[in-house]
TITORMI-908719 format. One record per atom (N, C-alpha, C): residue number from 1; residue in one letter; x, z, y; atom name. Coordinates in pm, 1 decimal. Layout:
# residues N
seq / type / u / w / v / atom
NUM / A / X / Z / Y / CA
...
END
This chain:
# residues 110
seq / type / u / w / v / atom
1 / M / 76.0 / -21.1 / -113.6 / N
1 / M / 11.8 / 13.7 / 9.2 / CA
1 / M / 105.1 / -15.4 / 124.1 / C
2 / R / 193.5 / 79.7 / 131.0 / N
2 / R / 272.2 / 92.2 / 240.4 / CA
2 / R / 345.8 / -43.4 / 257.6 / C
3 / N / 423.4 / -131.8 / 154.9 / N
3 / N / 472.5 / -277.7 / 170.0 / CA
3 / N / 356.6 / -351.0 / 239.0 / C
4 / D / 241.9 / -347.5 / 206.1 / N
4 / D / 124.2 / -431.4 / 258.1 / CA
4 / D / 91.9 / -405.1 / 390.5 / C
5 / V / 116.3 / -300.4 / 434.9 / N
5 / V / 92.6 / -250.7 / 568.4 / CA
5 / V / 207.9 / -305.0 / 644.6 / C
6 / R / 343.8 / -311.4 / 583.1 / N
6 / R / 433.9 / -339.3 / 633.4 / CA
6 / R / 442.8 / -528.0 / 670.7 / C
7 / Q / 387.0 / -539.0 / 587.3 / N
7 / Q / 395.2 / -690.7 / 557.3 / CA
7 / Q / 300.7 / -747.1 / 645.3 / C
8 / R / 184.5 / -713.4 / 673.0 / N
8 / R / 103.1 / -729.6 / 767.6 / CA
8 / R / 129.1 / -716.9 / 906.3 / C
9 / L / 222.7 / -613.5 / 940.3 / N
9 / L / 255.3 / -562.9 / 1048.7 / CA
9 / L / 361.7 / -660.1 / 1104.0 / C
10 / R / 425.8 / -727.5 / 1008.4 / N
10 / R / 539.0 / -828.3 / 1028.0 / CA
10 / R / 478.5 / -967.1 / 1095.3 / C
11 / H / 361.7 / -980.3 / 1003.1 / N
11 / H / 294.0 / -1094.8 / 1065.0 / CA
11 / H / 217.1 / -1111.7 / 1174.6 / C
12 / V / 180.4 / -980.4 / 1216.7 / N
12 / V / 108.0 / -971.8 / 1352.9 / CA
12 / V / 206.2 / -942.3 / 1481.7 / C
13 / L / 321.3 / -854.6 / 1436.7 / N
13 / L / 405.8 / -850.1 / 1552.9 / CA
13 / L / 453.0 / -972.8 / 1620.4 / C
14 / G / 498.1 / -1049.7 / 1550.5 / N
14 / G / 549.9 / -1164.7 / 1622.8 / CA
14 / G / 448.0 / -1223.9 / 1725.3 / C
15 / P / 331.0 / -1264.9 / 1687.9 / N
15 / P / 268.4 / -1344.0 / 1762.2 / CA
15 / P / 207.3 / -1205.2 / 1893.1 / C
16 / L / 200.7 / -1080.1 / 1859.3 / N
16 / L / 189.7 / -992.1 / 1949.1 / CA
16 / L / 287.7 / -970.0 / 2066.1 / C
17 / T / 414.5 / -1008.1 / 2036.2 / N
17 / T / 519.0 / -976.4 / 2117.8 / CA
17 / T / 516.8 / -1106.3 / 2212.6 / C
18 / G / 506.1 / -1216.0 / 2145.4 / N
18 / G / 478.0 / -1362.8 / 2221.1 / CA
18 / G / 388.8 / -1357.9 / 2300.0 / C
19 / A / 255.4 / -1317.1 / 2268.5 / N
19 / A / 139.4 / -1299.0 / 2389.3 / CA
19 / A / 198.7 / -1173.4 / 2488.6 / C
20 / A / 259.5 / -1068.9 / 2446.0 / N
20 / A / 286.0 / -989.0 / 2568.8 / CA
20 / A / 392.0 / -1064.5 / 2659.2 / C
21 / L / 480.2 / -1102.7 / 2604.4 / N
21 / L / 590.3 / -1178.3 / 2670.1 / CA
21 / L / 528.6 / -1273.9 / 2769.4 / C
22 / I / 434.1 / -1377.3 / 2725.7 / N
22 / I / 346.2 / -1486.6 / 2780.1 / CA
22 / I / 267.3 / -1420.1 / 2921.3 / C
23 / A / 188.3 / -1277.5 / 2877.1 / N
23 / A / 128.9 / -1208.9 / 2985.4 / CA
23 / A / 198.7 / -1146.2 / 3092.4 / C
24 / Y / 323.7 / -1109.6 / 3043.2 / N
24 / Y / 432.3 / -1047.5 / 3127.6 / CA
24 / Y / 480.3 / -1159.5 / 3250.4 / C
25 / F / 541.2 / -1255.1 / 3196.2 / N
25 / F / 565.2 / -1374.3 / 3266.6 / CA
25 / F / 457.2 / -1425.5 / 3361.3 / C
26 / G / 354.6 / -1441.7 / 3286.2 / N
26 / G / 253.5 / -1532.7 / 3375.6 / CA
26 / G / 214.7 / -1434.2 / 3488.4 / C
27 / Y / 178.4 / -1295.6 / 3485.6 / N
27 / Y / 136.6 / -1197.7 / 3579.1 / CA
27 / Y / 244.7 / -1236.8 / 3704.4 / C
28 / H / 371.4 / -1182.6 / 3661.0 / N
28 / H / 462.5 / -1226.0 / 3761.9 / CA
28 / H / 489.2 / -1348.4 / 3846.2 / C
29 / A / 450.0 / -1462.5 / 3760.4 / N
29 / A / 474.8 / -1606.0 / 3821.4 / CA
29 / A / 339.5 / -1600.7 / 3923.2 / C
30 / V / 244.8 / -1542.9 / 3929.1 / N
30 / V / 142.5 / -1513.3 / 4008.2 / CA
30 / V / 155.4 / -1420.0 / 4108.8 / C
31 / Q / 165.4 / -1291.4 / 4054.8 / N
31 / Q / 163.8 / -1158.5 / 4154.7 / CA
31 / Q / 275.3 / -1128.2 / 4209.9 / C
32 / G / 397.6 / -1164.2 / 4130.1 / N
32 / G / 533.0 / -1120.9 / 4170.4 / CA
32 / G / 575.1 / -1166.2 / 4322.4 / C
33 / D / 694.8 / -1083.0 / 4341.8 / N
33 / D / 762.8 / -1119.0 / 4483.5 / CA
33 / D / 783.1 / -1272.0 / 4526.1 / C
34 / R / 821.6 / -1336.6 / 4419.9 / N
34 / R / 833.7 / -1510.0 / 4442.4 / CA
34 / R / 720.5 / -1564.5 / 4379.0 / C
35 / G / 614.8 / -1508.7 / 4323.9 / N
35 / G / 503.8 / -1567.9 / 4256.2 / CA
35 / G / 427.6 / -1655.4 / 4357.5 / C
36 / L / 305.5 / -1725.1 / 4307.3 / N
36 / L / 235.0 / -1808.5 / 4377.2 / CA
36 / L / 169.8 / -1772.5 / 4488.7 / C
37 / L / 111.6 / -1640.2 / 4481.2 / N
37 / L / 53.2 / -1575.8 / 4605.3 / CA
37 / L / 154.4 / -1564.7 / 4705.9 / C
38 / A / 273.1 / -1508.0 / 4683.7 / N
38 / A / 366.4 / -1486.3 / 4787.4 / CA
38 / A / 398.7 / -1638.5 / 4835.7 / C
39 / W / 430.1 / -1738.4 / 4768.0 / N
39 / W / 453.0 / -1871.1 / 4814.9 / CA
39 / W / 346.6 / -1932.7 / 4903.4 / C
40 / W / 206.7 / -1923.4 / 4849.7 / N
40 / W / 86.7 / -1968.0 / 4935.5 / CA
40 / W / 113.3 / -1879.7 / 5092.3 / C
41 / S / 134.7 / -1749.2 / 5097.8 / N
41 / S / 135.8 / -1676.5 / 5199.8 / CA
41 / S / 259.7 / -1713.2 / 5284.2 / C
42 / L / 377.5 / -1722.7 / 5231.7 / N
42 / L / 489.8 / -1803.9 / 5294.8 / CA
42 / L / 456.9 / -1926.4 / 5372.8 / C
43 / R / 419.8 / -2042.6 / 5287.0 / N
43 / R / 390.6 / -2149.6 / 5353.1 / CA
43 / R / 253.6 / -2135.4 / 5480.5 / C
44 / Y / 173.2 / -2052.6 / 5461.8 / N
44 / Y / 87.7 / -2016.2 / 5566.3 / CA
44 / Y / 148.2 / -1947.6 / 5698.7 / C
45 / E / 262.3 / -1850.2 / 5675.6 / N
45 / E / 319.2 / -1817.0 / 5755.5 / CA
45 / E / 437.0 / -1933.8 / 5822.1 / C
46 / I / 474.4 / -2016.6 / 5749.1 / N
46 / I / 565.0 / -2141.0 / 5817.0 / CA
46 / I / 491.8 / -2197.9 / 5899.7 / C
47 / E / 365.6 / -2250.5 / 5848.3 / N
47 / E / 260.3 / -2325.8 / 5933.7 / CA
47 / E / 235.6 / -2294.9 / 6072.3 / C
48 / K / 197.3 / -2130.7 / 6065.5 / N
48 / K / 158.2 / -2054.7 / 6184.8 / CA
48 / K / 304.5 / -2087.6 / 6297.5 / C
49 / A / 391.6 / -2050.2 / 6234.2 / N
49 / A / 546.3 / -2052.3 / 6320.9 / CA
49 / A / 551.5 / -2172.7 / 6352.0 / C
50 / D / 530.7 / -2260.7 / 6283.0 / N
50 / D / 562.2 / -2429.5 / 6344.2 / CA
50 / D / 459.0 / -2475.0 / 6454.2 / C
51 / Y / 327.9 / -2393.3 / 6436.2 / N
51 / Y / 233.9 / -2411.4 / 6530.5 / CA
51 / Y / 288.9 / -2357.8 / 6677.7 / C
52 / E / 331.7 / -2230.1 / 6647.8 / N
52 / E / 377.4 / -2162.8 / 6794.6 / CA
52 / E / 497.4 / -2223.7 / 6843.6 / C
53 / L / 588.8 / -2276.2 / 6763.4 / N
53 / L / 703.4 / -2346.0 / 6801.1 / CA
53 / L / 650.1 / -2462.0 / 6886.0 / C
54 / A / 572.3 / -2540.8 / 6856.2 / N
54 / A / 498.9 / -2653.2 / 6911.6 / CA
54 / A / 450.8 / -2631.6 / 7054.1 / C
55 / A / 395.2 / -2527.7 / 7038.4 / N
55 / A / 324.2 / -2475.5 / 7177.1 / CA
55 / A / 404.7 / -2420.6 / 7278.9 / C
56 / V / 534.4 / -2351.0 / 7218.1 / N
56 / V / 614.0 / -2291.2 / 7328.3 / CA
56 / V / 726.3 / -2422.9 / 7350.5 / C
57 / T / 729.1 / -2506.1 / 7261.2 / N
57 / T / 786.5 / -2627.5 / 7306.1 / CA
57 / T / 747.5 / -2715.4 / 7448.4 / C
58 / A / 627.4 / -2701.9 / 7414.1 / N
58 / A / 535.9 / -2805.8 / 7519.4 / CA
58 / A / 543.9 / -2732.5 / 7639.2 / C
59 / E / 522.5 / -2591.5 / 7635.6 / N
59 / E / 525.5 / -2522.7 / 7774.5 / CA
59 / E / 671.2 / -2521.8 / 7829.1 / C
60 / K / 777.2 / -2519.5 / 7721.4 / N
60 / K / 895.2 / -2533.8 / 7805.1 / CA
60 / K / 965.6 / -2662.5 / 7867.7 / C
61 / K / 898.3 / -2752.8 / 7807.2 / N
61 / K / 890.7 / -2919.5 / 7878.5 / CA
61 / K / 833.2 / -2914.5 / 7995.2 / C
62 / L / 739.1 / -2860.7 / 8034.4 / N
62 / L / 626.5 / -2827.0 / 8154.4 / CA
62 / L / 740.7 / -2760.1 / 8239.1 / C
63 / I / 759.4 / -2650.5 / 8192.8 / N
63 / I / 840.7 / -2546.9 / 8287.8 / CA
63 / I / 973.2 / -2642.0 / 8343.7 / C
64 / E / 1049.5 / -2707.4 / 8239.4 / N
64 / E / 1159.2 / -2789.6 / 8275.7 / CA
64 / E / 1139.7 / -2909.7 / 8405.1 / C
65 / H / 1007.5 / -2959.8 / 8357.6 / N
65 / H / 980.7 / -3075.9 / 8448.6 / CA
65 / H / 954.4 / -3010.3 / 8614.8 / C
66 / R / 875.3 / -2883.6 / 8593.4 / N
66 / R / 877.1 / -2807.0 / 8713.0 / CA
66 / R / 984.8 / -2807.9 / 8800.5 / C
67 / V / 1074.8 / -2724.3 / 8719.2 / N
67 / V / 1214.0 / -2687.2 / 8786.6 / CA
67 / V / 1273.5 / -2817.4 / 8834.4 / C
68 / S / 1298.3 / -2901.3 / 8725.3 / N
68 / S / 1360.1 / -3024.6 / 8778.6 / CA
68 / S / 1310.6 / -3083.3 / 8913.6 / C
69 / L / 1189.3 / -3057.2 / 8939.3 / N
69 / L / 1111.5 / -3119.4 / 9056.1 / CA
69 / L / 1166.1 / -3041.5 / 9178.5 / C
70 / L / 1222.5 / -2936.4 / 9168.1 / N
70 / L / 1289.8 / -2842.1 / 9248.1 / CA
70 / L / 1398.1 / -2823.8 / 9273.8 / C
71 / R / 1503.2 / -2918.7 / 9221.2 / N
71 / R / 1650.1 / -2949.4 / 9224.0 / CA
71 / R / 1663.4 / -2989.9 / 9345.1 / C
72 / P / 1800.8 / -2953.0 / 9438.1 / N
72 / P / 1842.1 / -3010.6 / 9547.5 / CA
72 / P / 1865.2 / -3164.6 / 9539.2 / C
73 / E / 1913.7 / -3232.5 / 9443.6 / N
73 / E / 1920.4 / -3358.5 / 9404.5 / CA
73 / E / 1794.6 / -3461.0 / 9398.6 / C
74 / S / 1709.1 / -3374.9 / 9343.0 / N
74 / S / 1569.7 / -3452.3 / 9334.1 / CA
74 / S / 1428.1 / -3382.8 / 9380.9 / C
75 / L / 1442.0 / -3311.1 / 9534.5 / N
75 / L / 1374.2 / -3223.3 / 9563.4 / CA
75 / L / 1229.9 / -3331.7 / 9601.5 / C
76 / D / 1114.3 / -3232.6 / 9537.3 / N
76 / D / 977.8 / -3299.3 / 9540.6 / CA
76 / D / 932.9 / -3208.3 / 9639.3 / C
77 / R / 856.8 / -3302.6 / 9752.6 / N
77 / R / 843.1 / -3220.8 / 9877.7 / CA
77 / R / 696.9 / -3135.7 / 9858.5 / C
78 / D / 615.1 / -3225.5 / 9764.5 / N
78 / D / 482.7 / -3149.9 / 9712.6 / CA
78 / D / 498.9 / -3006.6 / 9635.3 / C
79 / M / 594.8 / -3014.7 / 9565.0 / N
79 / M / 644.7 / -2898.2 / 9472.1 / CA
79 / M / 695.7 / -2797.0 / 9559.3 / C
80 / L / 767.4 / -2834.4 / 9661.0 / N
80 / L / 833.6 / -2738.9 / 9754.8 / CA
80 / L / 729.9 / -2658.4 / 9794.9 / C
81 / E / 647.5 / -2743.9 / 9875.2 / N
81 / E / 536.9 / -2693.8 / 9961.7 / CA
81 / E / 426.9 / -2602.7 / 9878.4 / C
82 / E / 399.0 / -2644.8 / 9753.2 / N
82 / E / 340.0 / -2559.2 / 9680.9 / CA
82 / E / 387.8 / -2430.7 / 9656.9 / C
83 / R / 533.5 / -2410.4 / 9608.4 / N
83 / R / 599.0 / -2285.0 / 9582.3 / CA
83 / R / 596.1 / -2220.3 / 9706.0 / C
84 / A / 612.3 / -2267.5 / 9812.0 / N
84 / A / 604.1 / -2201.1 / 9956.1 / CA
84 / A / 495.3 / -2140.6 / 9985.6 / C
85 / R / 380.3 / -2193.6 / 9963.0 / N
85 / R / 231.1 / -2151.0 / 9990.7 / CA
85 / R / 182.6 / -2037.3 / 9884.0 / C
86 / A / 278.2 / -2055.6 / 9778.7 / N
86 / A / 234.7 / -1951.5 / 9678.3 / CA
86 / A / 314.8 / -1845.3 / 9686.8 / C
87 / M / 449.2 / -1848.4 / 9729.7 / N
87 / M / 521.7 / -1747.2 / 9768.5 / CA
87 / M / 482.8 / -1652.9 / 9894.6 / C
88 / L / 432.2 / -1725.8 / 9983.7 / N
88 / L / 412.5 / -1692.1 / 10118.3 / CA
88 / L / 245.3 / -1663.3 / 10141.4 / C
89 / G / 163.4 / -1690.3 / 10061.5 / N
89 / G / 23.9 / -1663.2 / 10068.8 / CA
89 / G / -32.4 / -1735.9 / 10173.3 / C
90 / V / 18.2 / -1818.9 / 10225.3 / N
90 / V / -9.0 / -1905.1 / 10347.6 / CA
90 / V / -96.8 / -2048.3 / 10285.1 / C
91 / V / -202.2 / -2091.9 / 10356.3 / N
91 / V / -287.5 / -2222.7 / 10332.9 / CA
91 / V / -292.4 / -2316.6 / 10464.3 / C
92 / H / -306.6 / -2444.6 / 10422.7 / N
92 / H / -319.6 / -2513.2 / 10536.6 / CA
92 / H / -456.8 / -2497.6 / 10560.0 / C
93 / K / -493.2 / -2555.5 / 10694.6 / N
93 / K / -620.8 / -2528.7 / 10779.4 / CA
93 / K / -727.5 / -2636.0 / 10673.3 / C
94 / D / -692.6 / -2732.5 / 10653.8 / N
94 / D / -789.7 / -2838.6 / 10574.5 / CA
94 / D / -804.2 / -2786.4 / 10416.1 / C
95 / D / -742.9 / -2724.5 / 10377.6 / N
95 / D / -738.1 / -2647.9 / 10237.5 / CA
95 / D / -881.6 / -2601.3 / 10212.3 / C
96 / L / -934.1 / -2645.9 / 10082.1 / N
96 / L / -1075.3 / -2585.4 / 10034.5 / CA
96 / L / -1030.1 / -2464.5 / 9956.9 / C
97 / I / -1081.4 / -2336.4 / 9944.9 / N
97 / I / -1019.4 / -2222.9 / 9883.6 / CA
97 / I / -1140.6 / -2203.0 / 9812.6 / C
98 / V / -1122.0 / -2180.7 / 9668.1 / N
98 / V / -1242.4 / -2173.0 / 9555.7 / CA
98 / V / -1193.6 / -2023.1 / 9526.7 / C
99 / P / -1269.8 / -1923.7 / 9523.3 / N
99 / P / -1252.6 / -1785.6 / 9462.4 / CA
99 / P / -1243.0 / -1816.9 / 9329.7 / C
100 / D / -1146.6 / -1716.9 / 9257.0 / N
100 / D / -1153.3 / -1704.8 / 9125.7 / CA
100 / D / -1204.1 / -1567.5 / 9091.1 / C
101 / P / -1345.5 / -1558.1 / 9037.3 / N
101 / P / -1412.7 / -1414.2 / 8995.9 / CA
101 / P / -1326.8 / -1335.6 / 8916.6 / C
102 / S / -1270.4 / -1393.8 / 8816.5 / N
102 / S / -1180.2 / -1306.2 / 8732.1 / CA
102 / S / -1070.1 / -1231.5 / 8795.7 / C
103 / A / -1009.9 / -1302.7 / 8887.3 / N
103 / A / -889.5 / -1257.0 / 8972.8 / CA
103 / A / -929.4 / -1126.0 / 9058.7 / C
104 / A / -1072.1 / -1164.8 / 9115.9 / N
104 / A / -1108.1 / -1044.0 / 9176.5 / CA
104 / A / -1147.1 / -909.1 / 9104.6 / C
105 / D / -1166.8 / -944.0 / 8988.1 / N
105 / D / -1188.3 / -823.0 / 8878.9 / CA
105 / D / -1091.1 / -738.9 / 8850.1 / C
106 / R / -977.4 / -831.3 / 8830.4 / N
106 / R / -855.1 / -738.9 / 8796.4 / CA
106 / R / -816.5 / -712.0 / 8903.7 / C
107 / S / -805.9 / -723.3 / 9015.6 / N
107 / S / -773.6 / -654.3 / 9155.8 / CA
107 / S / -856.4 / -542.3 / 9158.7 / C
108 / L / -969.2 / -524.4 / 9126.5 / N
108 / L / -1041.8 / -418.8 / 9149.2 / CA
108 / L / -1017.3 / -317.2 / 9037.6 / C
109 / N / -946.5 / -338.3 / 8904.0 / N
109 / N / -974.9 / -270.1 / 8805.9 / CA
109 / N / -792.2 / -287.7 / 8753.2 / C
110 / P / -713.1 / -227.4 / 8847.6 / N
110 / P / -564.5 / -254.3 / 8768.3 / CA
110 / P / -565.7 / -193.3 / 8665.2 / C
END
């Protein structure tokens, strides 16, 4: 009887070990630090970072263009006038002033 149990155990132990190994590696292939879920999360983070990079690059180009208009060798009079008015808080008599309600709310609630 004891030999019969040992022989059945030998026949069952191989497939059980194989199934356990497949389950172990399968679990870690999906849930592990380098598994599918981690890979999908990293791809999402990379896409988000690429989108932010594109937005910052576009903003940088806009700022560089505005700065280039204020350089002495290529001074744009309109840009100079705009910056001077903004810095001094001066308006021309023919300018139309449109109040920004959100700016008024910010000045009342600092």
